[in-house]
N, C-alpha and C positions, 0 to 999 in steps of 0.2 A: 380099110378103116383101122386106125390105131386103137389098141386096147389099153385102157387105163384102169388101175385098181385104186380104190379109195379105202383106206384103213380107218374105220370108225364111222358109226351111224348115229352120232349125235348131231346137233344142229349144224356144226361146221362141216362135218363130213357129208351130210346130205345136201346142204346148199351147194357144196362143191360138186357133188355128183350131178345135181340138177344143171348147174352151169356147164359142166362138161358135156352132158347130153345135148344141150343147146348148141354146142359147137360140133356136133356130129361124131363124138367119140363112142366107142363101145365100152360101157362102164360096168364094172363089178364092184360092189360094196361089201366089205367084210366087217363083221362085228361079232364079238364073243357072246353077246346077249341074244336071246331069242327074238327080241323086238327092238325097234329103233328107240333112241332117246331114253334108255333105261339107267343111265348113270348121271353125269353132270347136267344133262339136258332134261332131267325128269321133273324136278320140282323147284326151280329157282324162283326168284322174286317176281319174275314176269315183266320186268321193265325193259322197254326199248328206249334207253336213256342216254342220249348225247349229253345231257346235263350232269351225268355221273361220271364223266370222262376224266376227271382230275386223277392223275396218277398218285400212287402212294409213296413215291420216292422222295420223301421229305424228311428232314430231321425231326419234325413234329411227330411223324409216324413212329420213328425209332424210339423217341422218348416215351410215347404212350405205350409202346410195346414193352419197354423196360418197367414202366410203372405198373402195368397190368399183369406182369408175368405170373404172379402168384394169386391172381384174382380169378377164380374159376368161371365167373359169369361175365368177364370183361368182353367188350366188343372185339378186341384183338388179343389172342392168347398164343404165346409161344412156349412150347415145351422146352425147358432149359437143357434137357439131355442133348449133348452134342452128337451130331453125325457129320461125316465128311461132306456129304451132299448138302446138308442144311448150311454148314459153315461156308462152303463155296458160294452157295446161292446168296446168302446174306451179304457176303463180301461184294458180290457183283451188284446186289441191290444198292448197297452204299455207294458204289462207284457210279451209279446212275443218278444220284441226287443232283449233280450239276445239270442234268438233262431234264429235270422235272418240268420246266415250262415248255420246252420244245416237244417233249413226249405227250404232254397234256394236249397241246394244240393239235398235234398229229392225230391223237385219239379222237378228238372232237370231229375232225374232218372225216375220218373213217366212219364214225357213227352216223354223221349226216348223210354221207354217200350211201350207207347201207339201207336207209329207210325205204327209198323208192324201189330198190331192188327187191327187198323182202315183201313189200306190199304188192309188187308186180307178180311175184311168184304165187302169193296167196290168192290174188284175184284171178290169175290165169288158170289155176288149178281148183278153184272153188273150195279153198281150205278155210274152215271155220275154226278159229282158235281164240274165241272170246276177246277179240280185239276191242280195246277202248281207246279212242283217240281224243281224250279229254285233257291231255297234258300230264305233267308230273309236277307236284307241289313239294318243294323242299321247305321244311319248317324248322324253326330254331327257338330255343327257350333261354338262350343266353346272348347278350349283346356281343360278347367276344367271338362267338361262333358266327354270328351274322356279319360281323366286320370281316372275318376271314372269307366268308362267302362272297362279299363284294369284291375282294381281290381276285378270287377264283373266276368271278364273272368276267373280268377283263380278259383272262385267258380264253374262256369259252367264246367270248365275242370275237377274239382274234382268230379262232378256228371256224367262225362263221355261224355261231349259234346265237339266236335271239332268246334272251331270258330276262324277265323283268322282275324287279323287286315289288313285293306286295305287303301292305300293312296288315295288322291283325284283323281289322274289321273286314277288309276284302277277303282275307283268308276264310273268315267265317261264312261269307257269302258263297265263296267257291266250294267249300266243303263244310256244311253246317254240322255234320256228325262229329267233327274233330274236336276233342276236348284237350285241355292242358293250358298251362300258363305260358303263352307264347309271346315272343317279342317281334316276330316278323318272318318273312319267307321269300322265296323266289318261285315264280311260275314259269315253266317252259311249256308253252302251248303246243309246240310241234312234237314233243315227246309223246309216247303212248305206252300201252301195256297189253299183254296177252299171255296165253298159256303156251309155253315153249314146247311142252310134250305134245299137245294136240297139233301144233304147227308141224313139228318134226315128223310125227306119225303120218300126217297128211302128205308131207313132202315125200316120205318113203313110198307111199302108195302111188304118188304121181310119178316118181322115178321108175317104179315097176311097170306102170302103164306105158311109159315111154321106152321101155326095152331094157332097163338096167337089170342086171342079175344081183339079187340081194342074198348074200351068203351069211345068214344069221345063225347064231347058236353054236358056232365052232371057232375056236381061238386060232389066230395066226401065231405060229411059233417062231418063224424066222423070215427075214427079208434079206435078199442078196441081190446086189447090182453087179452084173457081169456081162461082158460082151455086148453092151448096149441094151440089154434086157434086164427086167426085174423079175426075180424068181421068188415066189411066195410059198412057204411051207405051211400047210393047214392040216395038222395031224399027219395021216399017211398020204395025203394028197399034195401034189405039186402043181403050181400054176405059173404061167409065164405071161408077162405083160410088157408093153412098150414103155409104160411109165407107171409110177405110183405116187399118190398124194397121201401123206401121213397126216391124219386128223384124229388121232387115237387118244386124246385126252392125256392123262398122266403117263400112259404107256408110250407116248410119242418119244420120250427121252430114250428108252431102251431100243425102240425101233431105229431111231436116228443113230445110235451107237453101232447097231448092226450094219447100217448103211454107210458108215464112215463119217458121220456128222456129229456135232455136239449141239444139242438143243436142251439147254439147262432149265427144264421145267421142274417146278416144285409143286407138290399137291397141297393146296390151301383149302382146308375144309370149310364149307359153309353149311348152315342149317336153315331149315324152314319149317313152318307149320301151316297146314291148310285147315282153316276153320270152316266147318260145315254150318251154313246159315239155314238151319232147319225150321225156323219159325219166322213168322211175319215180323216180330219185334226185332230179331237179329238182322233180318234183311233190311229193315228200315234204318237200323242204327249203324250199318257198315258203310264205309265210303265208296263212292264210285270213281273219284279221281285217284290216280296212283300217287303214293306218298313216299317221301324219303326224309327220315329223321337223321340229320347229319351227326348229331352228337352221339346217338345210340348206334349209328351205322345200321339202321334197320329200314327196309323198304317194305311196302305193302301194296297189293294190287287186288282188285275185284275181278273175279272170273264169273261172269254171268250172274244170275239171280242168287245162287246158293253156295258160292265158294269165295273165301277171302284168304289170300295167301300172304303170309308175313315171313320175311327172310332176312338173314343178316349174320353177323359175326365172321371172323376169320381166325382159323386155328392152324398153326404150324405144328403138326404132330405126325409127319410122315404119311404113309398111305394107310391111314387108319379111318375106317368108315363107321366106327361105333357111334351110335346116337346117344349122347350123354344128356341125362335129365337136367343137369345144372347148366347146360348150354341151351336147351329148349325152353326152360322155364322163363328166361327173360323175354322171349318172344311172346309167350302167352300173357305174361304180366304187362307187356307193352300194349297188347290189344285191350286188356281190361282197364288200363289207365286211360288210354286215348279214345276208346270206343266202349264205354262201360255198358251200353245197352246190348252189346253182342254177347251171346252165350258162348262160353268156351268149354261147354260140356263135351263136344265132339270135335277133337283136334287130332289131326294126323301129322306126326313128326317125320322129318326126313333129313338126311345129311348127304352131301356130295362133295367130291374133290375137284376143286377148280385147278386146271393146269396153268400155272402162272410163270411167266418169264421174269427175270430180275428187272428188266427195263419197263415192265408193265405193258409192253407192246407185243403183239403176237408175232410168231415166226411165220412169214408168208413168202413163198417163192421157191427158188431152186435150191437143191442140195449140191454137194460136191460131185457126186457121181451122175452120169447121164441117166435121164429118166426119173430122177428122184426130186420130189417137190414136197413142201410142207404148208399146211394151213392149221396151225395149232398154237397153244399157249396164250389163249385169249383171256385167261384169268376170270375176273368177275364180270366181263363184258362180252362173253361169247355170243349170247343172244343178240346183243346190240350190234356187234361188229360183223357177225358171220356172213351176212349176205354180201357185204362189200369185199371182204377178204376172199370169199369164194369166187367172186367175179375176177379179182386180181389173179389168183393162182390159176384159174381156168384159162385166163389169157396167156399166162406164162407157159402152160402146157401146150396150148395151141400154137404159140410161136415156135416152140421147140419141135413139135411133132406133126402138126397138121395146119400149116399156115393157110393153105388154099381152102380147106374145110372151114377154118375159122372165119376167113373173109366172107365166104358164102353164107355162113350162118348169120353174120352180122348184117349183111344186106337183107336177108330174109326177115330178121328181127325188126329192122327199121321199117320195112315194107308193111309188116303186120301192125 
């Protein structure tokens, strides 16, 4: 039985581990944290959103970034201090602008493919993650933004997504708690929302039950591919595997360098607040459908009866995890504006670093050296895309290291 290491126990790493176990591999998962899903997979906006697949590689994004550069509470904030990594990443981002349409369509297709895989995992393992399959409602307060959304809708449809325009009256019927001067919106009924941390923790327990070794709480220091094997240094310990899948968030760039590959990930910080719905009035005043405010770049999802997650913003400021009050405040104020009946007395802030590639597409598949694979760089759509890319990379590993086992596992899965 081939031994495969997975570096990273966020949602991409553990969906990968799960798919590898399905194919009969002996799997070991490494993570520097004591528990799964403690970094970028801890407190995101909760959306499983094919409808948010539009890539950022547009001149409009660049112009907004320049406009907002000195505005502390802007949806997109770029620290103007230059670094070589940031400058190279930005240059590659600009070079991907001609591929905006193609990359958006490809992202939509991946997002749609991921849905059934993720739901299958959760149902098979009995994972409760506050799933709400009510759809996602995009809303707009300016005709200009609504017009752009109609253009984006053509790309989403090309990728296979059904999303329909809704008027203000229907929006009020869909979500009566939503306040604001709105001009229209789009409803994607096939999208959904849920708690990424609860899902990933449940998947970690499932992987352990199925025989995976979870080596948490110790950092991987070095990866080396040599003589057809991958050697992993973990403090004073040395491990040897037939293959490795790097799903280590923003650390993936350094691990790739050690393995002879270039994976140009940049850490893009996102913030969230979790509003505790401690009283009946707040529970009644909070929405159940998941929402996306395109102008503010804010998403919101309900987790069960007593939690409301609001997330957004993008900050290019290196590997900085500081939680800034001036970045959290707009999220709380957004809640108070659109859901005035919700108490914001008890709000828990969080910040995480999204591992983002300049193309806005994840790096999935083989590296240059034998036994090296990647499933990383998903940016703001890791939760949405992870199950699909996990299945893709697990298939790549199986083709390279255990084609007979892979074929047998596929037959068994189909029979089940």
